[in-house]
N, C-alpha and C positions, 0 to 999 in steps of 0.2 A: 628605371630598373635596367641594369646592364645585361649584356649577354653573359654566357657562362664560360668564358675563356679561362677564368681563374679556377680550373678544375683539374683533377687528376684521377686516374682509375685506382682501384684498391690494390692492384698489383704493382703500382709505381714505387720508385725508390725515393729515399730522402733527397738524392740529388735532383731527381725529377721535380720534387716539390720546391726545392730551393730555386730552381730555374724559373718556375712559374711565378713565385713570389718576387724574384728579381725583375722579370720582364714586366709584370703588371704593377710593380711598386705597391703591393698590398701586404697586409699582415698575416693572412691566412689563405689557404686553399681549400676548396671543397673536394671531399673524397667521395666518389660515386662508385656504385657497383655496376655490373655489366648492363643492367636495365635502366641505368641513369637515375636510380634511387639514391638519396643522400644517406651515406653511412656516417658521416661526421666531418669535423673540420680538423685541419692540421695548421697550427699557428707557428710563426717563427720562433715563439717561446718553446713550443712543444719540441721543435727541432733542436734548439739549443740544449734542452734537457736531455734529449736522446743522445746527442753527441757527447755531452759531458758524462752521460752514464755508460759510455763505452760503445755506443752504436757506430757502425760504419756508414759513411755517406752512400754506399751502395746497398744498404740494408732496406728491406721493404718498410713502407710507412705504417702498415697495418697496426702493430703494437702501440703506436703512439697517437692514434686518432683519438680526438676528444669527441665523445658522444653527448657531452653536456652543452648543446648549442641551442640557439634560438632561431626559429624559422617562421615565416609568415606565408599566408595564401596570396593569391593574385589580387584579391579585393582589398588588401590593406594598403592605405594610402601613404604617401611619402612623409606626411607630418607624423603619423603614428610610428612609422619606422624610425624617424629621427628621434622620437621620444624613447624608443627601445634602445637605440644606440647610446644615447646620452645616459640612460638609467643603468644600463649594463656595461658601459665603457667598452663597447665593441665597435669595430669598424666595418663590419660586413654582416648582412642578414640574408640568408638564402631564401628564395621563393620556391615553394613546392606546391604541386597540385594534390588532388585527393588521393592519388595513388602513391604519393611520397616521392614522385619524380621531380627533379630540379628543372624549373622552367626559367629561372633568372636569378639574379642576386643584386641586392642594393648595396652600394659601396658608399661609405661616408664622404669620400672626396667628390663623388658625383652629386651627392645631395646638398652639401653645404660648402664644399671646397672646389667646386668646378669653376667653369668660366663665369665670371660676373657679368650680368647684363646691365647695361647702362639705362635701360628703359625705365621710365616712371610708370607706376601703377596707381590707378584711382579706383577705390571700392565705394559703391554707392550704399550708404548705410543710414540714410535719413528718413526712410519711410515709416509710416505708422503701423503697418502690418494689420490693417483693419480685419482682413480675412482670417487672421489667427487669434482674434479675441475669444476668450478673455486672457489668453497667454500673454498678449502684448499690452495689457492695460498698465502693467507695472514693470515691463521689460521691453527694450527695443527688439524688434524681430531678429536682427543679426546676432543678438546675444543669447538666443535660445540654444540650448545644448543639444548636440547630436553626438552620441557615443562619448559622453562625458566632457565634451569641449564645445565652447560657443562656436556657432557657424562662422562668425567673423574671424575668430582666431584660427580656425582651420584654413580659411582663405589666406590670411597673412602668412602663416607657416608655409603654405603651398607656394606662395610667391617667393619667400625666402629660399625655399628648397631649389628654386630655379635661378638663384642668384640675383633676384630682383629685390633690392633692399631699400629703395626710396619709394615710400608708399604714402598716398594721401587718402584719408577717410572723409567722405562727404557726409556730414552729420546734421541732424536737425531734431527729430523727436528723441526726447530723453538722452540727449547727446552726452550729458555728464556721466551716465553709466558707461558709455563706450570710452570716453576720455579717461575716466578713472581706471578702467581696466588696462588700457594699452599705454597710457602715458606717451613718452617720446619714442616708444618702440624698442628701446635698447634691450629690454628683457627678452624680446623675441628676435633679436639679431638683425634689426633693421632700424631705419629712421622713419618715424611716422609724424605727419603733419595733418592738420585738420582744415577742411573746407567747410566753414560754418554757414549754413543757410539761414538767414533771418526769416525767410519764408520759403516754403517748398519751391524748388526750381526744376524738379523733374530729373530724369536720368541723364539728360543732356545739359540743361541749364546750369547745373552745379559745376560743370567743367569750366565755366567762365570765371570761376573764383580762383582758378590756379594762378599763383603769383607770377608765373612766367610760362611761356610756351616752349617746351623742349624742342631741340632740333632733331629729336628722334621720335619715332612713333610711340604713342602712349597706350598702355594697356588699361582697359576700362572693364569693370565687372560689377554685376549686381551683388549685393551683400547677403542674399538669401540662397546662395548656391552651395550645394554639397557635391563637389566634383573633383576629378583627378585629371583635368585636361592637360594636354601637352602644350605648355605655354611657350616654350622655345620654338616648337614646331609652328604654333600659330604666328608668332612674331616673324619667323623666317618666311612663312607662306605670304604674309602681308608685304614684307620687304621685297622678296623676289618677284612678286606679281605687280609690284609698282602701283598698289591700290591706294586710292584716296581714303577709303575706310573699309574695314573688314569686319564681318560679323560671324561669330561662332554659331554654327547651326547643328541641330540634332534631329535624326529621323524620328518621326512620330507616326504611329498608326492608330487610327480611330475605327473601331468596328461599329457599324450602324446596326442597332439591335432589331431592325425590321427589314422586311423585304422591300426592295426599292423598284419603282416602276418609272420608265420613261414613256411618255405618250405624246402624241401630236394630233390635234384636231379630234380629240376623243378616242383615238385609236392607240392601243398599247403597242409600243415598238419593242421594248425589252422588259424582262423581269429578272431581277437579280436578288437572291436571298441573302440578307445580312452581309452586304459587301464591306470590304475594308477600304479606307481612304488613307493613302500614304502621303505625308507632307514633310517638308523640312521646316522646323520651327526655330525661332530666335532663342538662342540659349543664354542670352544675357551676358555675353562675353564679346568684347570688341577691341579692335586696334584702330586708332585714329592717327592719321598723318598730321603734321603740324598745321598744314593748310586747313584740314577739316576742323581742327580745334579752334583756329582763328576765326572760323565762320560762325561759331556758336554765340548767340545773344545772351545777355544777362537777364533772362526772364524765364518763365516756366516753358520748358522746351524738352519734350521727350526725344530721346536719342534716335528713335526711329524716324523722326522728322528730318534729321540730318541725312539719313540714307535715302529718304524719298526725294528731298530736294537735290541730292547728289545725282540720283538717277535722272531726274529731269534735266539737270545740267550736263548729262552724259559724262560724269565723273566715274572712273572705274571703281567698282565696289566688289570686294571678294567675299566668298562664303567658304569658311573653314569648317570641315566636317569633324565634329567631336565624337570620337569613337570610344572614349574612355567613360568611366562612371560619371553620371551627371544627374542631379536631382534638383529641381527648383522647389523650395519648401514654402512657397507662398500660400499654400492651402493646408488645412488641417490634415487631410488624407495624405498629401505628399510628405508632410513632416512626419507623420506616423510611419510612413514607409521608410524614410531616411533613418528613423530611430529604431527601425526593426520591429515596429509594433503593428504593421499592417496586417 
């Protein structure tokens, strides 16, 4: 989501609008009132029609504002915004809050035409999803739909929106369903290859199936995440920190539903009624250096084992705080929450 520099006030002139369009190389500007509420859009086509109709370049923009626009809230992800842009043939989608105030704008060149990232991504999509049965008896867990789209498709489009277009899917359980849906990835604007586990290798072991080790850090993620994490920020954090491996982490609060007591030798020291415990949890999103990848054996190997051994060997490991939307849908309750049925 971009900042809101591509905006003008309602008392601006056509010249003002043209200057903004020229500076930011966009097809439209946002027109705001004095309270930063969105009044409408003014496209370069609107301006051409105004000038052809006899308007002066110093005339106000107000009569030419288009109020037939599409906007979204803060919680709408990049994949959904990309769908809107492609369906409506538009290049910008304003982001507004509940009061109608503009808090950002999605621009097409930022979503799919920005800087391409050369990093390879691997999505772990081979699990059986036992905790989600009976839903996963006839469907792989990553292919369960959230908001009308398979979870795995959401992840692929999220990667593409950050310019990551070389993707591996590690598959095992009901792999044909996943491969039939994604094919070579061209339909989704990327190249998809498959790491086929003949037997489950865990979240780490399947990485040993990569045909080659990239000279750049590799992004790894679980296939059951519904999230809007800043992938470019994660990769930059890993690179700038010089880390061997980086783990995405998320704050988690657990509220103990009972009063808690600390005692010693039969004497109560403290009593705390229903305390909260705050922890950082593993968010199932990782960046691994080439050296870390090379250390992974071709056997069942949880990726957390890599971090544990790295810490024993005093290799630097980073923790990247995910502040965006994030849900692990490994359990029925979490899936219902992601689907809006909680």
